[in-house]
Every structure is written in C-alpha cells, then in structure tokens.
TIFIDREN-147784 format. One record per residue (C-alpha): y, z, x; residue number from 1; residue in three letters. Coordinates in Angstrom, 2 decimals, m for minus. Each point is the difference from the previous one (the first is absolute). Layout:
% residues N
north	up	east	seq	type
Y	Z	X	NUM	ALA
...
END
This chain:
% residues 268
north	up	east	seq	type
99.52	110.88	115.13	1	MET
m3.31	1.13	m1.45	2	ARG
1.78	1.44	m3.14	3	SER
1.98	m3.20	m0.40	4	ILE
m3.22	m1.97	0.01	5	CYS
m1.52	2.22	m2.62	6	LEU
2.99	m0.19	m2.09	7	LEU
0.05	m3.85	0.14	8	VAL
m3.62	m0.28	m1.15	9	VAL
0.62	2.54	m2.75	10	PHE
3.21	m1.95	m1.26	11	TYR
m1.94	m3.34	0.18	12	ARG
m2.70	1.10	m2.27	13	TYR
2.28	1.80	m2.42	14	ALA
2.30	m3.00	m0.33	15	MET
m2.79	m2.49	m0.36	16	VAL
m1.51	2.08	m2.72	17	ALA
3.37	0.13	m1.88	18	GLU
0.89	m3.60	0.33	19	THR
m3.24	m1.71	0.14	20	GLY
m1.55	m2.15	2.73	21	PHE
m0.21	m3.73	0.62	22	ARG
m2.62	m1.44	2.39	23	GLU
1.62	m1.11	3.21	24	ARG
0.04	m3.62	0.58	25	ASP
m0.64	m0.90	3.69	26	PRO
1.87	m3.31	m0.56	27	LYS
3.31	1.94	m0.54	28	LYS
0.90	2.02	2.96	29	VAL
2.77	2.31	1.27	30	ILE
m0.18	0.14	3.72	31	ALA
1.52	2.71	2.32	32	MET
m0.17	0.65	3.66	33	SER
m0.84	3.58	1.27	34	LEU
0.60	0.15	3.71	35	TYR
1.47	3.45	0.47	36	SER
m1.45	3.46	m0.62	37	ASN
3.47	1.51	m0.71	38	GLY
0.22	1.97	m3.25	39	SER
2.33	m2.36	m1.74	40	ALA
m2.35	m3.07	0.43	41	HIS
m3.31	2.02	m0.79	42	ILE
1.50	1.53	m3.02	43	TRP
1.56	m3.32	m1.21	44	GLY
m3.43	m1.65	0.29	45	ALA
m1.54	2.82	m1.87	46	LEU
2.71	0.08	m2.72	47	ARG
m0.13	m3.69	m0.51	48	ASN
m3.73	m0.04	m0.40	49	ALA
0.30	2.78	m2.61	50	GLN
2.74	m2.12	m1.71	51	LEU
m2.05	m3.24	m0.09	52	MET
m1.86	0.28	m3.14	53	PRO
3.12	1.15	m1.90	54	ILE
2.69	m2.24	1.36	55	MET
m2.14	m3.09	0.64	56	PHE
m2.99	0.22	m2.31	57	PRO
m2.76	m2.49	1.02	58	GLY
1.32	m0.60	3.45	59	TRP
m1.79	0.95	3.26	60	SER
1.72	1.86	2.90	61	LEU
m1.15	m1.02	3.65	62	LYS
1.09	2.10	2.85	63	ILE
m0.01	m1.82	3.39	64	TYR
m0.35	2.34	2.93	65	THR
m1.87	0.41	3.36	66	SER
m2.01	2.61	1.81	67	ARG
2.67	0.23	2.64	68	ARG
2.52	1.11	m2.61	69	SER
m1.92	3.31	m0.05	70	TYR
0.15	0.53	m3.77	71	ILE
m2.05	3.27	m0.76	72	PRO
m3.28	m0.79	m1.52	73	GLU
0.73	2.23	m2.98	74	ARG
2.93	m2.16	m0.86	75	ILE
m2.22	m3.10	0.12	76	ILE
m2.40	1.71	m2.35	77	LEU
2.55	1.04	m2.52	78	ASN
1.55	m3.44	m0.07	79	LEU
m3.41	m1.44	m0.68	80	GLU
m0.50	2.71	m2.81	81	ARG
3.20	m1.13	m1.49	82	LEU
m1.29	m3.47	m0.24	83	GLY
1.78	m1.64	3.07	84	ALA
m1.98	m2.38	2.18	85	VAL
0.59	0.99	3.57	86	VAL
m0.25	m2.97	2.45	87	VAL
m0.49	0.87	3.80	88	PHE
1.31	m2.91	2.19	89	LEU
m1.66	m0.87	3.23	90	GLU
1.89	0.77	3.25	91	SER
0.47	m3.70	0.76	92	ARG
1.97	m0.30	m3.24	93	THR
2.10	2.98	0.37	94	THR
0.94	m1.18	3.51	95	LYS
1.18	m3.28	m1.13	96	LYS
1.72	0.98	m3.36	97	ILE
2.83	2.49	m0.45	98	LYS
m1.15	3.01	m1.95	99	PRO
2.45	m0.34	m2.67	100	SER
m1.51	m3.50	m0.67	101	LEU
m3.69	1.11	m0.34	102	TRP
0.47	m0.09	m3.76	103	SER
0.96	m3.67	0.17	104	TYR
m3.70	m0.77	0.68	105	LEU
m0.62	0.67	m3.64	106	ALA
0.97	m3.62	m0.61	107	ALA
m3.08	m1.21	2.03	108	ASP
m2.44	1.91	m2.06	109	GLU
m2.43	m2.45	m1.73	110	ASP
0.01	1.68	m3.37	111	GLU
3.67	0.79	m0.24	112	VAL
1.94	m2.18	m2.41	113	GLU
3.25	1.85	m0.09	114	VAL
1.34	2.56	2.48	115	PHE
2.99	2.36	0.30	116	LEU
1.32	1.37	3.22	117	ILE
1.09	3.67	m0.40	118	ARG
0.70	2.84	2.52	119	ARG
m1.31	3.44	m0.01	120	THR
3.60	1.66	0.06	121	ASN
0.69	m1.71	m3.29	122	ASN
m1.45	0.91	m3.29	123	ARG
m1.71	m2.33	m2.64	124	LEU
1.80	0.42	m3.30	125	ASN
0.33	m1.60	m3.49	126	LYS
3.03	m2.04	0.92	127	ARG
m1.87	m1.69	2.81	128	ASP
m2.98	m0.64	m2.37	129	TYR
2.28	m1.44	m2.75	130	ALA
1.35	m2.64	2.53	131	VAL
m3.34	m0.99	1.18	132	ILE
m1.59	m0.16	m3.45	133	ASN
2.96	m2.20	m1.12	134	HIS
m0.42	m2.37	3.00	135	TRP
m3.73	m0.41	m0.79	136	LEU
m0.20	0.04	m3.75	137	GLU
3.17	m2.15	m0.54	138	SER
m1.84	m2.58	2.22	139	LYS
3.05	m0.65	2.12	140	ARG
m0.85	m2.94	2.30	141	PRO
1.21	1.75	3.20	142	GLU
m2.93	1.01	2.31	143	GLY
1.94	2.75	1.90	144	VAL
2.11	2.77	m1.21	145	ILE
2.42	2.47	1.43	146	THR
1.63	2.90	m1.59	147	ILE
3.76	0.97	0.52	148	LYS
0.80	3.29	m1.75	149	ASP
2.51	1.57	2.37	150	HIS
3.42	m1.13	1.37	151	PRO
m1.58	0.04	3.52	152	ASN
m2.46	m2.82	m1.32	153	HIS
2.81	m2.27	m1.05	154	ALA
0.28	m2.27	2.99	155	ASN
m3.68	0.15	1.15	156	LEU
m2.73	m2.65	m0.68	157	THR
m3.50	1.10	0.53	158	LEU
m0.06	3.85	0.04	159	ILE
m2.72	2.01	1.63	160	ASP
m1.65	2.31	m2.70	161	GLY
1.62	m2.00	m2.85	162	LEU
m1.79	m3.35	m0.01	163	TRP
m3.19	m1.65	m1.22	164	GLY
m1.70	m3.37	m0.70	165	ALA
m2.68	m1.82	m1.49	166	ARG
m2.43	m0.25	2.84	167	ALA
m1.15	m3.67	m0.46	168	GLU
3.51	m1.27	m0.42	169	ARG
1.23	1.94	2.99	170	LEU
m2.61	m1.62	2.16	171	HIS
1.06	m3.29	m1.23	172	SER
3.63	0.71	0.84	173	LEU
m1.04	1.10	3.53	174	LEU
m1.63	m3.27	0.68	175	GLY
m3.53	1.25	m0.77	176	LYS
0.50	2.56	2.68	177	SER
m1.44	3.68	m0.15	178	SER
2.62	2.71	0.00	179	MET
m1.65	1.39	3.13	180	ARG
0.46	m3.28	1.97	181	ASN
3.60	m0.35	m1.26	182	LEU
0.91	3.41	1.27	183	ILE
m1.90	m0.29	3.20	184	GLU
1.49	m3.42	0.83	185	GLN
3.56	0.93	m0.80	186	HIS
m0.46	3.21	2.00	187	THR
m1.24	m1.81	3.14	188	VAL
2.81	m2.61	m0.35	189	ARG
2.66	2.65	m0.40	190	SER
m1.11	2.28	2.78	191	GLY
m2.54	2.60	m0.91	192	GLY
m1.17	2.59	m2.36	193	ASN
3.37	1.95	0.16	194	ASN
1.58	m2.82	m1.93	195	LEU
2.39	1.25	m2.63	196	GLU
m1.38	0.06	m3.50	197	LEU
3.03	m1.81	m1.33	198	THR
m0.88	m2.98	2.14	199	SER
m3.56	m0.28	m1.58	200	ILE
1.57	0.32	m3.47	201	LEU
2.39	m2.65	0.69	202	GLU
m2.52	m2.31	1.33	203	TYR
m2.31	0.62	m3.02	204	ILE
3.04	m0.57	m2.28	205	TYR
0.76	m3.35	1.66	206	SER
m3.50	m1.14	m1.28	207	LYS
0.31	1.25	m3.46	208	VAL
3.67	m0.19	m0.93	209	GLN
m0.55	m2.92	m2.43	210	ASN
m2.55	1.78	m1.94	211	ASP
1.38	3.62	m0.28	212	ILE
1.74	1.90	m2.92	213	VAL
2.26	3.15	0.63	214	PHE
m0.21	2.68	m2.66	215	TYR
3.62	1.33	0.54	216	ASP
1.73	2.85	m1.69	217	SER
3.11	m0.25	2.25	218	ILE
0.96	m3.71	0.40	219	MET
m2.20	m1.97	m2.50	220	CYS
2.42	m2.92	m0.11	221	ASP
m1.24	m1.27	3.52	222	LYS
m2.23	m3.07	0.28	223	PRO
m3.67	0.77	m0.87	224	ARG
1.01	3.49	m1.39	225	SER
m0.82	1.32	m3.51	226	VAL
1.02	3.29	m1.58	227	PRO
m2.35	3.05	m0.22	228	PHE
m2.13	0.12	m3.15	229	PRO
0.69	3.73	m0.55	230	VAL
2.95	2.29	0.15	231	LEU
0.44	2.56	2.75	232	ARG
m0.75	3.42	m0.80	233	GLN
2.01	2.65	1.83	234	SER
0.31	m0.99	3.71	235	TYR
m3.54	m1.28	0.62	236	GLU
m0.48	m3.24	1.64	237	TYR
m2.82	m2.00	1.43	238	VAL
m0.20	0.59	3.77	239	GLY
1.40	3.40	m0.03	240	GLN
m0.93	2.20	3.04	241	GLU
m1.73	3.36	m0.25	242	TYR
m0.82	2.60	2.49	243	ASN
m2.94	2.23	0.07	244	SER
1.78	2.32	m2.47	245	HIS
0.41	m2.72	m2.51	246	GLU
3.82	0.10	0.64	247	GLN
2.11	m3.05	m0.03	248	THR
3.28	m0.92	1.81	249	GLN
2.80	1.53	m2.00	250	ILE
2.42	m2.70	0.93	251	ASP
m1.97	m2.68	m1.83	252	ASP
1.15	0.96	m3.42	253	LYS
3.70	m0.51	0.97	254	TYR
m0.77	m3.38	1.44	255	ALA
m1.71	m0.88	m3.22	256	LEU
2.93	1.24	m1.96	257	LEU
2.53	m2.03	1.94	258	ARG
m1.99	m3.16	m0.41	259	ARG
m1.44	0.41	m3.50	260	ARG
m0.28	m3.52	m1.70	261	ASN
m1.16	0.38	m3.61	262	PRO
m0.32	m3.83	m0.22	263	LYS
m2.79	0.12	2.49	264	CYS
m2.07	2.51	m2.07	265	GLU
m0.70	m1.88	m3.21	266	GLU
m3.11	m0.70	m1.95	267	ASN
m0.60	m3.55	1.10	268	ILE
END
C-alpha cells in the first residue's frame, strides 16, 4: 500500500505539471464516503483524488469518513497531500446515518453551492465532467441532475453516486430541511439505520422530481431526459465500477453494445 501511495503522489504532481492547475473552488464539491479500509475503497479514494485536478479542474474533493472506519493514517495524509479535504464525522452522526450516505451531508455545508455525489469504486472522467459542465454552463433551470449512462440505469430515478444538485435549490425543494434531518427523520420513520439505500433515494426523489434533469445516453426520449453532450469513447461510462487493480467488469461492454443509442449521444 505504501508504494501505491507514493505512486499516486508522483502521478498527481506529474499530471498537474503537464496539464496546468486551477485553484480549487470550495463552492463546487465532489463528495465521497470512505467507510471501509478494504483495498478497493482505499485505492479508489486515492485514485479519484489524483484524477480530480485533471478530470474536474477547479472543483474540490471532500472525503467523508469516521475514526471507526479505521482508515490508516498514512492514507489520510496522502489524500490530503493530493488536495482532498477529509471530513471526520462525529460518532453520533455515524450512528444515525448509513455510511454510504455520509457524503450526502455535503449538501448542508454552508459554503457549498453545487455538489456531486460520487463513489470511491467509480472513477471521475471527462465524460462525467462534460455532462456537469453542460448542465451548469448552459444554465439549465433544473436544480438537480442524475446521470444515466448504462442500460442498468435506464429505469432508475435518483442514482447513488450519479447525482448532484445546486445546494440552495435542493434545500428549497426539501422544504427548507437539511439533508441530515431529512435522512434521520426518514430513517426513524422507516425502521432504523439498516434502511435500504434505495428507500432514501426514492424519498429524496419524491421531493425533487419536478426539478430534475436526466442526462441519459440510453433512453433520452423519456420525460425530463436529454442526450449526452459528448460521444462515448470505447466502453467507458459514468458510474463504471473498478476494483483495486483498476479492472472493470468485462460484461459491461456487451451490455453497452446491445443497448447503444446514437441518438442519445449527440452534441446538444
């Protein structure tokens, strides 16, 4: 693991030197939860921290974790060296909120204007950035965004690791409630912290469904859906899962080939 950390730091400085560096904006945040010390999760956090200045120039990465997750101190130090902000949550918070939802608390940060929820086992990429950039720079009116870039996403609404929002607009949609309160109240009403993630996502979606846009490369003719602003390169997609060896699931490319929809990958 030590050699991996050194390699990550080396590549970060080499890539920044080659491509240039943009000051991180604390108002634009990519949030991830790190609640496991498994190699896939730790490597994913490090790899995404390395990719941040290249794939999402100007954005800030926040990693939400806890002392009870037993993430090695050297990993925390390397994440910070790579420019990530590591947020340690208090035990009273981690007891009430499911670990995979820790990153959702970025919505409540005072300085955050726009946040994206991403997962450590996915990778930030240019395709993801192109979608987010189009959503923001084209001044689309919707306050919430979900990305659907694989056939498995077609019939989903709010997708963990593939959504984001303008924070102020989201709070308005939630009835001025904080994300923390929303999650805690729904968890209590629904029977505890072991509540399925899909239930929380469906509950949040019920609040934002009239102010959401789906960037959809599979079924872009659905209501509130728009095509991707960039064409797919090879078999890469937003939300693709990686293991600690940077390997992806080989079946993914066949699923993409079967459901390829060129009409949903046009320059808008």
